[in-house]
C-alpha positions as CSV (number, residue, x, y, z in Angstrom):
1,S,6.8,40.7,-20.0
2,R,8.2,39.5,-16.7
3,L,11.3,37.3,-17.1
4,C,12.6,34.5,-15.0
5,E,16.2,33.4,-14.6
6,N,17.3,29.9,-15.7
7,P,19.9,28.8,-13.1
8,R,21.6,26.4,-15.4
9,N,22.9,28.9,-18.1
10,D,21.8,32.3,-16.8
11,I,19.6,32.8,-19.8
12,M,16.5,34.9,-19.2
13,W,13.3,33.2,-20.3
14,P,9.8,34.6,-20.3
15,S,7.7,33.3,-17.4
16,Y,5.4,30.3,-18.4
17,R,2.4,32.1,-16.9
18,E,3.2,35.2,-19.0
19,A,3.9,33.2,-22.2
20,V,0.8,31.0,-21.9
21,P,-2.4,32.7,-20.7
22,M,-4.1,30.8,-17.9
23,T,-7.6,32.3,-18.5
24,G,-10.4,29.9,-17.7
25,F,-8.3,27.7,-15.4
26,I,-7.9,27.5,-11.6
27,E,-4.9,29.7,-10.8
28,G,-2.5,29.0,-7.9
29,E,-0.9,31.5,-5.6
30,S,2.4,33.2,-6.5
31,R,5.4,31.6,-5.0
32,T,7.0,35.0,-4.3
33,Q,3.9,36.5,-2.6
34,A,4.7,37.4,1.0
35,T,2.0,37.1,3.7
36,L,1.7,39.2,6.9
37,F,0.3,36.3,8.9
38,P,1.7,32.9,7.7
39,E,-0.6,29.9,7.8
40,R,-0.2,27.5,10.7
41,L,1.1,24.0,9.9
42,D,-2.0,22.7,11.5
43,D,-4.1,24.4,8.8
44,Y,-2.6,21.9,6.2
45,I,-3.8,18.8,8.1
46,A,-7.5,18.1,7.7
47,E,-9.6,17.0,10.6
48,S,-10.1,13.6,8.9
49,N,-6.4,13.0,8.3
50,P,-5.1,9.7,9.8
51,V,-2.0,11.3,11.2
52,R,-4.3,12.7,13.9
53,V,-5.1,9.2,15.0
54,I,-1.3,8.4,15.2
55,D,-0.7,11.5,17.2
56,V,-3.4,10.8,19.8
57,F,-2.6,7.1,20.0
58,V,1.1,7.5,20.7
59,D,0.6,10.5,23.1
60,E,-1.8,8.3,25.2
61,L,0.8,5.6,25.6
62,D,2.8,5.2,28.8
63,L,6.1,4.8,27.0
64,G,8.0,4.4,30.3
65,S,6.0,1.3,31.3
66,L,6.5,-0.1,27.8
67,R,10.3,0.0,28.4
68,F,11.1,2.9,26.1
69,K,13.9,5.1,27.4
70,T,12.2,8.3,28.4
71,E,14.9,9.8,30.6
72,P,17.6,11.6,28.7
73,E,21.3,11.3,29.6
74,A,22.7,14.0,31.9
75,T,25.5,14.8,29.5
76,G,25.9,15.0,25.7
77,R,23.5,16.1,23.0
78,P,19.8,15.7,24.0
79,P,18.2,12.8,22.2
80,Y,14.9,12.7,20.3
81,H,12.0,11.7,22.5
82,P,10.8,8.1,21.8
83,A,7.3,9.4,21.0
84,T,8.6,11.4,18.1
85,L,10.5,8.4,16.6
86,L,7.6,6.0,17.3
87,K,5.2,8.4,15.5
88,L,7.6,8.5,12.6
89,Y,7.7,4.7,12.2
90,V,3.9,4.2,12.7
91,Y,3.3,6.8,9.9
92,G,5.9,5.1,7.7
93,Y,4.4,1.7,8.0
94,L,0.9,3.1,7.5
95,N,2.1,4.6,4.2
96,R,4.4,1.8,3.0
97,I,7.6,3.7,3.9
98,Q,9.7,1.2,5.9
99,S,13.2,2.3,5.0
100,S,15.0,4.5,7.5
101,R,16.6,6.5,4.7
102,R,13.2,7.1,3.0
103,L,11.7,8.2,6.4
104,E,14.6,10.7,6.8
105,R,13.7,12.2,3.4
106,E,10.0,12.3,4.1
107,A,10.5,14.0,7.5
108,Q,12.2,16.9,5.6
109,R,9.6,17.3,2.8
110,N,6.3,15.7,3.9
111,V,3.9,18.2,5.5
112,E,2.0,15.4,7.4
113,L,5.3,14.3,9.0
114,M,6.3,17.8,9.7
115,W,3.1,18.2,11.6
116,L,3.4,14.9,13.3
117,T,7.0,15.3,14.5
118,E,6.7,19.1,15.0
119,R,9.3,19.8,12.3
120,L,11.9,17.5,13.7
121,A,13.9,15.5,11.1
122,P,16.1,12.8,12.6
123,D,18.9,11.3,10.4
124,F,18.4,7.8,9.1
125,K,20.9,6.3,11.5
126,T,18.9,7.6,14.5
127,I,15.7,6.3,13.0
128,A,17.2,2.8,12.2
129,D,18.8,2.5,15.7
130,F,15.4,3.3,17.4
131,R,13.7,0.3,15.7
132,K,16.7,-2.0,16.3
133,D,17.1,-1.1,20.0
134,N,13.4,-1.0,21.0
135,G,12.1,-4.2,19.5
136,K,10.3,-5.5,22.6
137,A,8.8,-2.2,23.4
138,I,7.5,-1.7,19.8
139,Q,5.9,-5.2,20.0
140,K,4.1,-4.1,23.2
141,V,2.8,-1.0,21.4
142,C,1.0,-3.3,19.0
143,R,-0.6,-5.2,21.9
144,E,-1.7,-1.8,23.4
145,F,-3.8,-1.2,20.3
146,V,-5.4,-4.6,20.7
147,L,-6.3,-3.6,24.2
148,I,-8.0,-0.5,22.8
149,C,-9.9,-2.7,20.4
150,R,-11.0,-4.8,23.3
151,K,-12.3,-1.7,25.1
152,L,-14.2,-0.8,22.0
153,E,-15.9,-4.2,22.3
154,L,-14.7,-5.5,18.9
155,F,-14.0,-9.0,20.2
156,T,-17.4,-9.8,21.9
157,E,-18.0,-12.9,19.8
158,A,-14.8,-14.5,21.1
159,F,-14.3,-16.4,17.8
160,V,-11.0,-16.4,16.0
161,A,-9.4,-18.0,12.9
162,I,-5.8,-19.2,13.2
163,D,-3.5,-19.5,10.2
164,G,0.1,-19.2,9.3
165,S,1.8,-17.9,6.1
166,K,5.4,-17.9,4.8
167,F,7.1,-14.5,4.4
168,K,10.3,-14.1,2.5
169,A,13.5,-13.2,4.4
170,V,16.4,-11.1,3.2
171,N,18.3,-14.3,2.8
172,N,18.5,-15.5,-0.9
173,R,17.8,-19.1,-1.7
174,D,21.3,-19.5,-3.0
175,R,22.7,-18.6,0.4
176,N,20.7,-21.1,2.3
177,F,21.9,-24.7,2.6
178,T,20.2,-28.0,3.7
179,K,21.6,-31.5,3.4
180,A,19.7,-32.0,0.2
181,K,20.7,-28.7,-1.3
182,M,24.3,-29.2,-0.4
183,K,24.4,-32.7,-1.9
184,R,22.7,-31.4,-5.1
185,R,25.1,-28.4,-5.4
186,L,28.2,-30.6,-5.0
187,E,26.9,-33.1,-7.6
188,Q,26.3,-30.2,-10.0
189,I,29.9,-29.0,-9.5
190,D,31.3,-32.5,-10.0
191,E,29.4,-32.7,-13.3
192,S,30.7,-29.3,-14.4
193,I,34.3,-30.2,-13.5
194,A,34.1,-33.5,-15.4
195,R,32.6,-31.7,-18.5
196,Y,35.4,-29.0,-18.4
197,L,38.1,-31.7,-18.0
198,S,36.9,-33.4,-21.1
199,Q,36.9,-30.1,-23.0
200,V,40.4,-29.4,-21.8
201,A,41.6,-32.9,-23.1
202,S,39.9,-32.1,-26.4
203,A,41.6,-28.7,-26.7
204,D,45.0,-30.2,-25.8
205,R,44.8,-32.5,-28.8
206,Q,44.5,-29.4,-31.1
207,D,48.0,-27.7,-31.3
208,T,46.8,-24.2,-32.0
209,Q,47.0,-20.9,-30.2
210,V,43.2,-20.6,-29.9
211,A,43.0,-24.1,-28.4
212,K,45.7,-23.2,-25.9
213,Q,43.9,-20.1,-24.8
214,K,40.7,-22.1,-24.5
215,S,42.4,-24.7,-22.4
216,E,43.8,-22.1,-20.0
217,H,40.3,-20.5,-19.7
218,L,38.7,-23.8,-18.9
219,Q,41.5,-24.6,-16.3
220,D,40.7,-21.3,-14.6
221,K,37.0,-22.4,-14.3
222,I,38.0,-25.7,-12.9
223,D,40.2,-24.1,-10.3
224,T,37.3,-21.8,-9.3
225,F,35.0,-24.8,-8.9
226,K,37.6,-26.6,-6.7
227,K,37.7,-23.5,-4.5
228,E,33.9,-23.5,-4.3
229,V,33.9,-27.2,-3.3
230,K,36.4,-26.4,-0.5
231,R,34.2,-23.6,0.7
232,L,31.0,-25.8,0.6
233,R,32.8,-28.5,2.5
234,G,33.5,-26.0,5.3
235,L,29.9,-24.8,5.3
236,E,28.7,-28.5,5.3
237,K,30.5,-29.0,8.6
238,E,28.9,-26.0,10.1
239,M,25.5,-27.0,8.8
240,L,25.7,-30.5,10.3
241,N,26.5,-29.0,13.7
242,T,23.2,-27.0,13.8
243,P,20.1,-28.5,15.5
244,D,18.0,-28.7,12.3
245,Q,21.1,-29.2,10.0
246,Q,20.4,-26.1,8.0
247,I,22.4,-22.9,7.6
248,S,21.6,-19.4,6.2
249,L,24.5,-17.1,5.4
250,T,22.7,-13.7,5.2
251,D,20.1,-14.1,7.9
252,P,21.1,-16.8,10.3
253,D,17.6,-17.3,11.7
254,A,15.9,-17.6,8.3
255,R,14.9,-21.2,7.3
256,S,14.0,-23.0,4.0
257,M,10.3,-23.7,4.1
258,A,7.8,-25.5,1.9
259,T,5.0,-23.4,0.5
260,S,1.5,-24.3,-0.7
261,G,2.6,-25.0,-4.3
262,R,3.7,-28.6,-4.9
263,G,7.5,-28.8,-4.8
264,T,8.0,-25.1,-4.1
265,G,9.6,-23.3,-1.2
266,M,11.2,-20.1,0.1
267,V,13.7,-19.0,2.6
268,G,11.9,-17.0,5.2
269,Y,9.7,-17.1,8.3
270,N,6.4,-18.5,9.3
271,V,4.0,-15.9,10.6
272,Q,1.2,-17.1,12.9
273,T,-1.9,-15.0,13.4
274,A,-5.2,-15.3,15.2
275,V,-7.8,-13.1,13.5
276,D,-11.2,-12.0,14.8
277,T,-13.9,-13.4,12.5
278,K,-16.2,-10.4,12.7
279,Y,-14.0,-7.4,12.2
280,H,-10.8,-9.2,10.9
281,M,-8.6,-7.6,13.5
282,I,-5.4,-9.5,14.3
283,V,-5.9,-10.5,17.9
284,A,-2.5,-12.1,18.3
285,H,0.5,-12.8,16.1
286,E,3.9,-14.5,16.3
287,V,6.9,-14.8,14.0
288,T,8.6,-18.3,14.0
289,N,11.2,-20.0,11.9
290,V,9.4,-23.4,12.2
291,G,8.2,-24.5,8.7
292,H,5.0,-26.2,9.9
293,D,1.9,-25.3,11.9
294,R,1.3,-28.5,13.9
295,S,2.8,-27.2,17.2
296,A,1.3,-23.7,17.1
297,L,-2.4,-24.2,17.8
298,N,-2.5,-24.1,21.6
299,S,0.0,-21.3,22.0
300,M,-1.8,-19.0,19.5
301,A,-5.2,-19.8,20.9
302,A,-4.0,-19.1,24.4
303,S,-2.5,-15.8,23.3
304,A,-5.7,-14.8,21.6
305,K,-7.8,-15.8,24.6
306,K,-5.6,-13.7,26.9
307,A,-5.6,-10.7,24.5
308,I,-9.4,-10.5,24.4
309,A,-9.7,-11.4,28.1
310,A,-12.4,-14.0,27.4
311,D,-13.4,-16.9,29.7
312,S,-13.8,-19.2,26.7
313,L,-12.9,-19.0,23.0
314,E,-13.8,-20.6,19.7
315,V,-11.1,-21.3,17.3
316,V,-11.1,-22.5,13.7
317,A,-8.0,-23.6,11.8
318,D,-7.1,-25.8,8.8
319,K,-5.9,-29.4,8.9
320,G,-2.2,-28.2,9.0
321,Y,-2.8,-27.5,12.7
322,Y,-4.3,-30.9,13.5
323,S,-2.4,-32.4,16.4
324,G,-4.0,-34.5,19.1
325,T,-2.0,-33.2,22.0
326,E,-2.5,-29.5,20.8
327,I,-6.3,-30.0,20.5
328,V,-6.6,-31.7,23.9
329,D,-4.6,-28.9,25.5
330,C,-7.0,-26.4,23.9
331,E,-10.2,-28.2,25.0
332,S,-8.9,-28.4,28.6
333,S,-8.4,-24.6,28.6
334,K,-12.0,-23.8,27.5
335,I,-11.0,-23.3,23.9
336,T,-13.4,-24.9,21.5
337,T,-11.7,-26.0,18.3
338,Y,-12.9,-26.6,14.8
339,I,-10.2,-28.4,12.8
340,P,-10.6,-31.1,10.1
341,K,-8.8,-34.3,10.7
342,T,-5.9,-35.2,8.5
343,Q,-5.9,-38.4,6.6
344,T,-2.4,-39.8,6.7
345,S,-3.2,-43.5,6.5
346,A,-1.1,-45.5,4.0
347,S,-4.1,-47.9,3.6
348,I,-6.0,-45.4,1.4
349,K,-3.1,-45.2,-1.1
350,K,-3.1,-49.0,-1.2
351,G,-6.9,-49.1,-1.9
352,L,-7.6,-50.6,1.6
353,F,-10.1,-49.6,4.3
354,S,-8.8,-46.7,6.4
355,R,-9.4,-46.3,10.1
356,R,-12.3,-44.0,9.5
357,D,-14.2,-47.0,8.1
358,F,-14.1,-48.6,11.6
359,K,-16.9,-47.4,13.8
360,W,-16.2,-46.9,17.5
361,I,-18.9,-48.3,19.8
362,A,-18.5,-46.1,22.8
363,Q,-20.8,-48.1,25.2
364,D,-19.0,-51.4,24.5
365,K,-15.6,-49.8,24.0
366,E,-15.1,-51.8,20.8
367,Y,-14.7,-51.1,17.1
368,E,-17.0,-52.4,14.4
369,C,-15.3,-53.2,11.1
370,P,-16.9,-52.8,7.6
371,A,-17.8,-56.6,7.6
372,G,-19.8,-56.1,10.9
373,E,-17.3,-57.9,13.1
374,R,-16.2,-56.5,16.5
375,L,-12.6,-55.6,17.2
376,I,-12.1,-56.1,20.9
377,W,-9.5,-54.7,23.3
378,R,-6.3,-56.7,23.4
379,F,-3.7,-54.7,25.4
380,T,-2.5,-51.2,26.3
381,T,1.0,-49.8,25.7
382,E,3.0,-46.6,25.7
383,E,4.1,-45.0,22.4
384,H,5.9,-41.7,22.3
385,G,4.5,-40.7,25.7
386,K,0.9,-41.6,24.8
387,T,-1.2,-44.4,26.2
388,I,-2.4,-46.5,23.3
389,S,-4.9,-49.4,23.3
390,K,-4.8,-52.1,20.5
391,Y,-7.9,-53.7,19.1
392,W,-8.5,-56.5,16.6
393,S,-10.9,-59.3,15.7
394,S,-10.2,-63.1,15.8
395,N,-12.3,-63.6,12.6
396,C,-9.9,-61.7,10.3
397,P,-8.4,-64.8,8.7
398,R,-11.9,-66.0,7.7
399,C,-13.3,-62.7,6.6
400,S,-14.7,-62.6,3.0
401,I,-13.5,-59.0,2.4
402,K,-10.1,-59.3,4.0
403,K,-8.3,-58.4,0.8
404,Q,-10.0,-55.0,1.0
405,C,-8.9,-54.5,4.6
406,T,-5.3,-55.7,5.2
407,T,-2.4,-57.7,3.8
408,S,-1.5,-58.9,7.4
409,P,-3.1,-61.8,9.2
410,Y,-5.1,-59.4,11.4
411,R,-6.3,-55.8,11.0
412,R,-5.2,-54.0,14.1
413,V,-6.6,-50.6,15.1
414,S,-5.0,-48.3,17.7
415,R,-6.8,-45.9,20.0
416,W,-5.3,-43.1,22.1
417,E,-6.8,-42.6,25.5
418,Q,-7.8,-39.0,24.4
419,D,-9.5,-40.0,21.2
420,D,-12.9,-39.3,22.7
421,V,-12.0,-35.6,22.7
422,L,-10.9,-35.8,19.0
423,D,-14.1,-37.6,18.1
424,R,-16.1,-34.8,19.7
425,V,-14.1,-32.2,17.7
426,Q,-14.9,-34.1,14.4
427,E,-18.6,-34.4,15.3
428,R,-18.7,-30.7,16.1
429,L,-17.2,-29.8,12.7
430,D,-19.6,-32.2,10.9
431,R,-22.5,-30.4,12.4
432,E,-21.1,-26.9,11.5
433,P,-19.1,-27.3,8.2
434,E,-19.6,-23.6,7.5
435,R,-16.9,-22.8,10.0
436,M,-14.3,-23.7,7.5
437,R,-15.7,-21.2,5.0
438,I,-15.6,-18.5,7.7
439,R,-11.9,-19.4,8.3
440,R,-11.0,-18.9,4.7
441,E,-12.8,-15.6,4.4
442,T,-11.2,-14.3,7.6
443,V,-7.5,-15.2,7.6
444,E,-6.7,-14.6,3.9
445,H,-7.6,-10.9,4.1
446,P,-4.9,-9.7,6.6
447,F,-2.1,-11.8,5.0
448,G,-2.9,-10.6,1.5
449,T,-3.1,-7.0,2.7
450,I,0.1,-7.0,4.6
451,K,2.1,-8.8,1.9
452,S,0.8,-6.3,-0.6
453,W,2.1,-3.5,1.5
454,M,5.5,-5.2,2.0
455,G,6.1,-5.7,-1.7
456,S,7.9,-8.6,-3.3
457,T,10.8,-8.6,-0.8
458,H,8.6,-9.0,2.3
459,F,10.9,-8.6,5.3
460,Q,13.8,-6.1,5.2
461,M,15.4,-6.8,8.6
462,K,17.5,-9.8,9.7
463,T,17.3,-12.3,12.6
464,L,14.1,-13.4,14.3
465,K,14.3,-10.7,16.9
466,H,14.3,-7.8,14.4
467,V,11.9,-9.5,12.0
468,S,9.4,-9.8,14.9
469,T,9.6,-6.1,15.5
470,E,9.1,-5.4,11.8
471,M,6.0,-7.6,11.7
472,S,4.6,-5.9,14.8
473,L,4.8,-2.5,13.0
474,H,3.0,-4.0,10.0
475,V,0.3,-5.4,12.2
476,L,-0.1,-2.1,14.0
477,A,-0.5,-0.3,10.7
478,Y,-3.1,-2.9,9.6
479,H,-5.0,-2.3,12.9
480,L,-5.0,1.4,12.4
481,K,-6.4,1.2,8.8
482,R,-9.0,-1.3,9.9
483,A,-10.2,0.8,12.8
484,I,-10.3,4.0,10.6
485,S,-12.3,2.1,8.0
486,L,-14.7,1.0,10.7
487,F,-15.2,4.2,12.6
488,G,-13.7,7.0,10.5
489,V,-10.9,9.3,11.8
490,K,-13.2,11.5,13.9
491,G,-15.2,8.6,15.3
492,L,-12.0,6.6,16.2
493,L,-10.5,9.7,17.9
494,L,-13.6,10.1,20.0
495,K,-13.7,6.5,21.0
496,M,-10.0,6.3,21.8
497,Q,-10.3,9.4,24.1
498,T,-13.3,8.0,25.9
499,A,-12.2,4.4,26.1
């Protein structure tokens, strides 16, 4: 029978195919069979393969106008064309391969990447530098696909849901310090030092060799803790000099943020998205290191409106975005908002009437309290840049239900000059409560999908600038998958070429 050579010990073994008959099974081709006309690389890529979409999409881009460097240097070794490296990254993020080292290996063995890059295989340093040096241009590429979606009339309803989600940074929680964390850490060290000192005193009273060794070991631990205190005191000075009095050692832009779980948090970034409610495409996105959403409504809504080129826009968001000034700015820009009002009144916790129990009588410009009395205008003042009017009734001291209303002599109600706008927003949501269900069904899908692709570590790059680039690549990969699922590869290619 035919023998094959074992490269490890030069022992000749019978071929597996000769030793075990393959009768009745599908047989492959012989690895040693030569062919007169080798198959083309294109023959290995099916017409429905998503890499064809990547190829057409990148080739249709004007990389020069997107600020990619498309003119090679006059001297030195010729560089790779930015289209080649961009295709490599888009393919990588589409297939959960974000590491430059893994992309280097895949370019050498992956038939799809060989076809896509025309057998070019850049080294990992070249791949990593391309992403690092072309962040703004890569973010513009993501916007270019949004423009394609707009040409395909995917945003005709002009209705988006806005939401934010926390994504983990490279920075570990132990390498992030706030005032509370620093105080807690120093207290823990003080407790440990005190405990070790008591153990040293106890060991010193025992005149044995073992006790002496134990005492020396504990003293080493105490010295280590003292060095740590000195280091933390130095970090504390740096931390207190920062605007938000917070410092991260691995990723300087990452911030400690509270998450939806009570008392839980992470060190990371807050990713804002505006998602189309019909096809769940991400119309606009932004990475921030601000831990709350209150100041993001107007900017995200304006970005979404600009991206879909609509004269007007409808926006739905959760109560975390409720901000009077943000809502008023949206309404003045022809952006209709659906946001539930937050209930922050301390009166509810005390078992007293809240402001929502006081009815505004628009025609009289007065409030009506639960007892039926009128709260009339008293004076107008400026508070935090807002014009506020104060209302109360003269009958409060004689009211029979005053104990349910206030502990003060009079129950005063404040009204902002733009509260009419906020009242209309609330009335609109009361008429269409199903909008909140649409919001939940829309924004959770992209976040869940992208976090699943990222894995448990989420972001792999550092600083806000580079993390924004990384997020843009994830969003672009998400767009491509959504578009392929909607139209199929052949259908999407046809629409992209005719758009």
